C-alpha angles and dihedrals in degrees: 000000000000124000136184123277098267126193120239089256092050090050090048091053092051091047093048089056099078125186115267121259093238105056100007090221109068118095122245119230122248121205113240107217105167139036088254090057089052091049090052092048091048091052092050088048091055089053089052091244098132135310139258136218112218130207111310098033129116089272103020120213100017134138117205122197120216137202094280092047090049090051091052089044090056092048092049093044090047092057093052103253 
């Protein structure tokens, strides 16, 4: 599997978003606390590696990984990053 050239912060956000304990495949949300967090989440969203809910959403300030993001996470985590 190939994946985009992710920054260390983008990789960290993908790794922090672990699969859930029910299905083992769904992404777990990460709270976005700073403007830098939003920028990272927006970049991951542009790569189609999850989505975010900005201020004003049902769960404001969250990044949610998805199946593709979890696959990239597994590849990154597997290579020791």
